[in-house]
N, C-alpha and C positions, 0 to 999 in steps of 0.2 A: 641267210642274212644275220648279221650280228645284232643282238639286242642290247642297247645301252643299259648300264647299271645306274641306279639312282645315286649311289655314292661309290667313291673309289674304295676298293678293297684295301685292307691294311696288311702289310707284310711284316712278319716277325722273325727275329732270329730264334734259333732253337738249341736246346741242350740235347746233344746227340753224342754217339761214340761207338767205336767198335769194341771197347771194353770199359770197365768201370772207371779206371784211372782217367781215361779221356773225358768222361762225363765230369769228373771232379775238376779236371783242368779247365774246362769251359765254364764251370761254375765259378772258379777263381777269376776268370776273365770278366764274368758278369759282375762280380763284386767290385773289381778294380775299376771297371768302366762306369759303374753306377747305373747299370741297366736295371729297370724295374719291371719290364714286360718281356716275356719270352714264352715259347712253346716248348713242349717236352716230348721226346720220343723214347718210350720205355721198351720198345721192341727189341733193341739190341743190348739191353741192360740185363745182366743175370737176375732172375727173379728173387734170389735170396738177398740181393742188395737193395731191393726196392724200398723197404722200410727205413733202411739206413739213409738212403738218398732222400727220402721224404723229410727226415730230420735235418739234413743238410740244407734243403730248400728253405726251411723255416728260418734259417739264420743267414740267408743269402741276400736279403734286401729286395728280392722279387715280390712284387705286389699283385701282379695280374698274370695269369697263365690262361690264355684264351683257348688253347687246344692241347690235348694230351693224346698221344697214340698209345693205346693199351696193348697188352699182349695177353695170351690165353690164361695166364695165372692170376691176372687182376680180377677184382671183385667189386661189388657195389660199395664196399667199405673204402676202397681206394678212390672211387668216384666221389664219395662223400668228402674225403680229405681235400681233394682239389676244389670242389665246389665251395666248401666251407672256408678254406684258407685263400683261394685264388680266384673265386668267381668263374671257374672254368665252365664253359657252356658246351664245347665240342670235344667228344671223346671218340676216337677213330678205332675201328676194329677191322680185322681181316674176315674174309668170307667164311673161313673155318669155324669162326665163333657163332655163326648164325644158328647152329644146332645146340648151343649152350647159353642162350640168352638169359636163362633164369638167374644166372649168377650176377647179372647186372640189373635186375629189377630192383626198384621201380623206375629206373633211369633210361629206359629203352629209347625215348625220344631225344635223349642227349647223345645217343650213339649215331655214328655216321660211317657208312660203308665205303672203304677204299676200293677203287677200281684196279684191276690188274689186266695185263696183256693177254694172258691165256686162261683166264677164269671168267666164264660167262656171268653176266649180271644176274644175281639171284633176285628176281622180281618179288617173290613172295616175302623173302627175308627183308628186302629193302622197305617194303610197306610197313613193317613193324618198327622201323627206325626213324630217326629225324631226317634222313636224306643221305646224299653222297658227300664224301670227302674225295674230290677228284684229284688224283695224283696226276699233275700235268705232264710229267715225263712219261708215265704209263699211257696216258691218252695219246700223246704224240707218237709214241712207239707203235701203238695199235693202229693209228691212222696211217703211218708210213708203211707198215707191213700189210695194210688192207685186212686186218683181223676183224672178225665180227664184233668184238667187244666195243670197238669204236662206235659202230652204228647202234649198238644196244644202248649206249649212253646217250647218243643223239636222239633217241626215241623219247627222252624225257625233256626235250628242249622247252616245251611250254608248261613246265611244272615248277614247283617251288623246291625241288629236291636238291639244288646246288647251293650248299651252304658254306663250305670251307675247302681248302686245298693244301696239298703238299707241293712244294716247288724245289726241284733239283735241276741240274744241268741236263742238257740233251746233246749227245753226240752219237753218231752212227756206231753201233756196236759197243757202246759203253753204258753203264748204269747211271753215270752222272752224279754220283753222291760225293764227288770231289771235283772242284772246279779247276779247269785249266785256263780258260779265258772268259771275258765277258760275253763272248759270242755264244757260250753255252746256254744263255737265257734267250737268245734271239727267237727260238722256236715259239715262245709265247705269242708272238705276233700272228702265227698261223692258226691258232686255236680260236673257236668262237667265243664271244664275250660271255654268253650265258653260263659257261662252265665255271666262271670265276665267282667265288663266294665272298663273304664279308671278311674272312680271316684266311690269310695265306701263310703257312708255316714253312720256312726254309728247311729242307731236309738235306743238309750237307754235313759231311764229317769234318769239314774245314773249321779253323778257329773262329771264334766269335768276331775277331777283327776282320777276317775275310768275309764272313757272313754279312757284316754291317756294310761292306763295300758292295756286295752283291744285292743286298736289300735295296740300296739306293738305286742301283742299276735296274732292278726289277720294277721298282716303283715308277721310274721314269718311262720304262717301256709300257707299263700298264696305263699310266696316265695319258701318254700319247695315243695308245691304241684306242682307248675309250673316248678321248676327245675327238679323234678322227671319225669315229663311228657316229658321234652325235651331230656332225656337221651335215 
């Protein structure tokens, strides 16, 4: 049974890219469109470009960054940068970083574990963190493949572990980080409400302009989904 949320989640566009120039291109879009709130995915950015990118952010006009996906080279100093300048609350990590959490102290409760299709939920590691960042595409994939990771996430249904999300498209046999049609977000309707957190970061490599269109579509789906469950 779906559990209604107290408030609608908020969907944000994100700074992403397959290479550093594509990050800068999206940052220029952000400036031109006057966008002041966005999420950041550092996972595909070369680590040697991080500090340069942080300087670019300071002149971008962005005021609030609710979620940042970290990579293994990041440290507590990087978390401090985002918390100080952008009030960032959610920092997402991959399972591999659970053995090196000391580099993020004292911010462990600001860290959120991303779920993956063929990576079992690390229950001991999760307890040290603030909760899950449920990647909705990964969860749907695990569900469709009948993989154990789906049921492992479902075990936490009645907990407060579900805080934030990644949102990309879902198509059979595709990763969904680039959108083909609005139908790529229809799978959201199949997932239980309780996996939706307060903040949903769009994880697409598409332009900010395309992300804005998909943001509106995702918000409409989520609003309808939650309103139906409340009736």
